[in-house]
N, C-alpha and C positions, 0 to 999 in steps of 0.2 A: 669614489673614481679608480682607486688603486685595488681596492676588491673587484671592480668590475673586470679590471685589464687582468687580474690573477686568473678569474674564472675565463675569461675570454681567451687566456694565452693557455690554459689547460685543455684545450681541445686537441684530443687526438684523431688517429684517422677515422675511427668508426663516428665520432661526432661530426666530421666532416663529412663523411658519406650520408650521416642522417640528413644533415641541411641539404645536401645535394637531392636527396630523395623529396623533400619539402617543397625545393626551388623547382625540381622537374613537376612536380604535382601542381604548383600554381601556375608553370608555364603551358600544361597541358588543359588545364581545367578550363581557364577562358582566356584566350592567348591575345585576343583584342580589347580587354578592358584596358581602358587607360589608368587606373588605379594598381591592376596588376603588372603591368610594363613599369610603371614608376617604380614598386615597390621590389620588384624582380631585380630591375637595374640597381637600385641601393644595395639590395641582398649582395648581388653578385659582387660588387666592389667591397663591401665588408669582410665576404668570403674570401676575394684575392689578396686582399690585404692578412686576412690569417693566415693563408699560405704561405705567403713571402714572409712571414714571420714565424712561420713552424720552427719550434726548439726541437733538441734532439732529445726524444723520448725513447723507452726499452721498445717500441714499436717500430723504431727507425734504425734496425741494425741493418748494415753491409748495404747502405745505398737504398736500402727498399722505400725509404723517406722522401728521397728524389724521384725516384721512378713512380711512387704514388701523388707527390705533387703535381709533376708533367703531366700524368691521366688526368688528373683534375682538373688541369687549366685546359687540357685537350677537349675535354669534357664541356666545361663550362662557354669553350669557346664553338664547340660544335653544336650544342643542342640547345643551351640558355640562351645565346646572344642572339637579337634578330639579326645582325650583320657581322659574321664572322668575320676575324681579321684576315691579313693576306698573309700571316707567319704563322697559320695553321701546320704548314708541310716543314717547316724548320722544328717547331716542337717535337711534331711526330718523329723528324729524324734525331734529334736529340734523346727521346723517348727511347729509340733504338740502342742508341748509345749506353745508356744508363742500365737499360735492361741485360745488355752483353755481359756487365759485369757480375752480375748477380747468377745470371743461368750458366755461365759458365763456369762458375764457382759451385755449383750442384747444389741448389735449396733443400736438397730432400734431407741434408745433412743440418743444413744451417738454419731451417725457417721451420715454424711449428705450422701445422693445417691451416690454421685462421690467416696468417700472413702469405701464405701460398695460394689463397684465396682473393687476396686482395691482388697478389700478382696476377690472379688469373684474370679478374676485374680489369688491370693497367693493360695488360695485354689483347683483350679485346677490343678497349675502346682506341689502343693504337691501332688494332687490325682495321676498324670501322674507320678511323679518320683517315689512313694511309691511301694515298693515290699511286703511290710508287710499287710496284710489282714486285722487285725486292724487298723493300717493307714488309709488305703485307705477307710474303711468304716467311720472311724472317719473325714476323709476329705467330704465322700459323706455327711453324717449329716449336715456340715458344708455347702456346696454347697445348699443344700436343703432349709436351714435356712437362708442364705443369698437372695437365689433365692424367697422368700416367703419375705423378708423385701422389696427386689425390685420390687414386684409384677411379677417377669419374670414366664410365664407360659408356654409357647411354646419353643420347638427348636431354631426357627428364634431369639428370644428376647433374648434367652441365648448366642446366637453365635454373634449378634449385640453388645452386654454386654463385652463379653470376647474380640472381637475384635478392641471395642472401647478404650479398656484400654489398652493394650499390646499386644507382640506377642504370640500367642497361637495356632492359626488354620494352619498356615501355617505349622511348624513341629508335631503338633498335631493332625492332622485331625480325624483319626481312634480313638484315645483316646476322642476325643469331641463327636464322636457319642457314644462312651461306655459309656461316664460319662453321655450322657444324656438319652438314655436307662434307665440307673441305678437309674436317678432320677425319672426318670418317675414310673419305676417299684416301688421304694421305698414308693413314694406318693400313687400309685393305692394300695398298700397294707395296707398303712396306712388308707385310707378312706373305706376299706370293714369292 
């Protein structure tokens, strides 16, 4: 039992993102199958337990762990659950607050490209889940900032980065296109 707990508690961000990929595949493979729905529900509870007990690791520098946890909870509630909870807006607002701590301090100096890619994924998930115009705008500013840090200049690179980090494009294809158009428009407005 203790060896299982040690292995289980050793999950980092990459392992959690891989579990999200698997759960997303199960969710979209045959969403009406009773077995899949029951297994998915159990897996979601286990993942949430893991997120709640996430220990500090080298990957969790400067509050990125908190941002990551909130983004994963939002993703679970927005994509994997059959009935999303009523507090999704509160979690998005909390994500905005957590991101302000990192983005305002300049992640280019403090985070490597892999951690910036995780931040990009979290910002994208926040933008997709947000219903508030100011929050959507804030996430858009963050997406642009991280895209500049990662030297992402084209739709393809944005897609590739998000896809390499975690699940986003399967459930959010239309929102991806909308986000990229908004990024390009804001960048064009700034260059005028």
